[in-house]
C-alpha positions in Angstrom: 67.4 -1.2 -99.3 68.5 -2.1 -103.1 72.2 -3.0 -102.9 72.5 -3.5 -99.3 74.0 -7.0 -98.8 75.3 -6.9 -95.8 72.1 -6.3 -94.1 71.8 -8.4 -91.3 68.7 -10.3 -90.3 67.9 -10.7 -86.6 66.3 -13.6 -85.2 64.0 -13.4 -81.9 66.7 -15.0 -79.8 69.2 -12.1 -81.0 66.6 -9.3 -80.3 66.0 -10.8 -76.9 69.6 -11.0 -75.8 70.6 -7.6 -77.3 67.1 -5.7 -75.4 66.6 -8.1 -73.0 63.0 -8.7 -74.4 60.7 -11.1 -72.7 59.8 -14.3 -74.3 55.9 -14.9 -74.7 55.3 -16.9 -71.9 57.5 -15.0 -69.6 56.7 -12.9 -66.8 58.4 -9.6 -65.9 61.4 -10.2 -63.1 60.6 -8.2 -60.3 62.1 -8.4 -57.1 59.5 -9.4 -55.4 60.8 -10.1 -51.8 61.7 -6.0 -52.1 58.5 -4.8 -52.7 55.5 -4.3 -50.3 52.5 -3.3 -50.3 52.2 -2.5 -46.6 51.3 1.0 -45.9 49.7 1.4 -49.3 46.1 1.7 -50.4 44.6 0.4 -53.6 41.4 0.5 -55.5 40.1 -2.1 -57.4 37.6 -1.6 -60.5 36.1 -4.4 -61.9 33.7 -5.1 -64.6 30.2 -7.1 -64.2 30.8 -8.6 -67.9 31.8 -11.8 -67.7 31.7 -12.2 -64.2 32.8 -15.8 -64.2 36.3 -14.4 -65.4 36.6 -11.3 -64.0 35.8 -13.1 -60.5 38.7 -14.9 -61.1 41.1 -11.4 -62.2 39.7 -9.9 -58.6 40.7 -13.1 -57.4 44.1 -13.1 -58.7 44.4 -9.6 -57.9 43.8 -9.8 -54.2 46.3 -12.9 -53.9 48.9 -10.9 -55.4 48.1 -7.9 -52.8 48.2 -10.2 -50.1 51.3 -12.0 -51.0 53.1 -8.7 -51.0 51.7 -7.5 -47.2 48.6 -5.4 -48.0 47.1 -4.4 -45.0 43.2 -5.7 -44.2 41.7 -2.4 -45.3 44.0 -1.6 -47.7 41.7 -2.4 -50.6 38.8 -1.1 -51.7 36.5 -3.0 -54.5 34.4 -0.8 -56.8 32.0 -2.8 -59.6 30.7 -1.4 -62.9 28.8 -2.8 -65.3 31.2 -3.3 -67.9 35.1 -2.8 -69.4 33.6 0.7 -71.1 32.6 2.2 -67.6 36.2 1.2 -65.9 38.0 4.3 -67.4 35.4 7.0 -65.3 35.2 4.9 -62.1 38.9 4.5 -61.9 39.5 8.3 -62.7 37.0 8.9 -59.8 38.9 6.9 -57.9 42.1 8.1 -58.5 40.9 11.9 -58.0 39.8 10.8 -54.7 43.1 11.2 -53.0 42.3 7.9 -51.4 44.3 5.5 -53.5 47.9 4.7 -54.0 47.1 2.9 -57.6 43.9 2.0 -58.9 43.8 -1.6 -60.6 41.4 -1.9 -63.4 40.2 -5.7 -64.4 37.6 -6.4 -66.8 37.2 -8.9 -70.2 36.5 -8.0 -73.7 36.1 -10.9 -76.1 35.7 -10.4 -80.3 32.3 -10.9 -81.3 30.8 -10.7 -85.0 30.9 -6.7 -85.3 33.6 -4.0 -84.7 32.3 -2.7 -81.1 35.2 -5.2 -79.8 37.1 -2.5 -81.0 35.5 0.1 -79.7 35.5 -1.0 -76.2 38.9 -2.2 -76.0 40.3 0.9 -77.7 38.3 3.2 -75.1 39.0 1.5 -72.2 42.7 1.4 -72.8 42.5 4.9 -73.9 40.7 6.1 -71.0 42.6 4.1 -68.0 45.8 5.5 -69.4 44.5 8.8 -69.9 43.3 9.0 -65.9 46.2 7.8 -64.8 48.2 10.7 -66.9 45.8 13.5 -65.5 45.5 12.1 -61.8 49.6 11.1 -61.5 48.0 7.9 -60.1 49.0 4.9 -61.2 46.1 2.7 -63.0 46.9 -0.5 -63.9 45.3 -2.3 -67.1 44.3 -5.4 -66.2 41.9 -6.1 -69.1 41.6 -9.1 -71.1 41.0 -8.4 -74.5 40.5 -12.2 -76.1 39.2 -13.5 -79.3 37.2 -15.9 -77.6 36.2 -17.2 -74.0 39.1 -19.8 -74.3 41.7 -17.1 -74.7 40.0 -15.3 -71.8 40.1 -18.5 -69.6 43.9 -19.0 -70.2 44.4 -15.4 -69.3 42.8 -15.8 -65.8 44.3 -19.0 -64.5 46.0 -19.3 -61.3 48.7 -16.7 -59.8 51.2 -15.4 -62.3 48.8 -17.0 -65.4 46.5 -14.6 -64.4 46.1 -11.1 -65.7 44.5 -9.5 -62.0 47.5 -10.9 -60.5 50.0 -9.4 -63.1 48.4 -5.8 -62.9 48.3 -5.9 -58.9 52.3 -7.1 -58.7 52.9 -4.1 -61.0 50.9 -1.9 -59.0 52.6 -2.9 -55.7 56.0 -1.9 -57.8 55.1 1.0 -59.1 54.1 2.7 -55.6 57.3 1.4 -54.3 59.1 3.0 -57.1 57.3 5.9 -56.7 58.1 6.0 -52.9 61.7 5.3 -53.4 62.7 7.6 -56.3 60.0 10.3 -55.8 59.5 10.2 -52.1 55.9 9.6 -52.7 54.3 9.1 -49.3 51.7 6.3 -49.0 48.5 7.4 -48.5 47.3 5.3 -45.9 50.2 7.1 -43.9 49.2 10.2 -45.0 45.9 10.0 -43.7 46.8 8.3 -40.9 45.3 5.3 -41.2 
């Protein structure tokens, strides 16, 4: 604006304090002691492309579900060829009525062609759309990275793992839906 010398320039610290924004390396605050996966059922849809990294995402997701007391038979794994195929499989899992949440895991690494943008965009759009269509939480644990090193950094141990993060978010959301909207867990509804 011309002539507006009173305009204040906000720093990241100002904005973080005002809006409770997370810093780049922080994690969402959850009351982990109050959320539980017990009684809920989860589908994990994971791509086989970049298997070495995706396997660590799957391990992270399982660790989070185990840490939050998921029942032994409460997790079902579905493998698809690549991240582009995740949304349709996730939609089918959500529509099956067997799961309280679907955790979507994959890795897309930028290359020399626009392929990255198409696959990443369609995977994100498809997962979001499937969640809205079904009303089942679909969590996006698909790493989109410029290179293998970045992808490896996002598939580290526990909280530095996008699979772990997506599974924790799934548990948090199903607990929220149960508490606030009275949504009964599928395992209880099915008598499992």
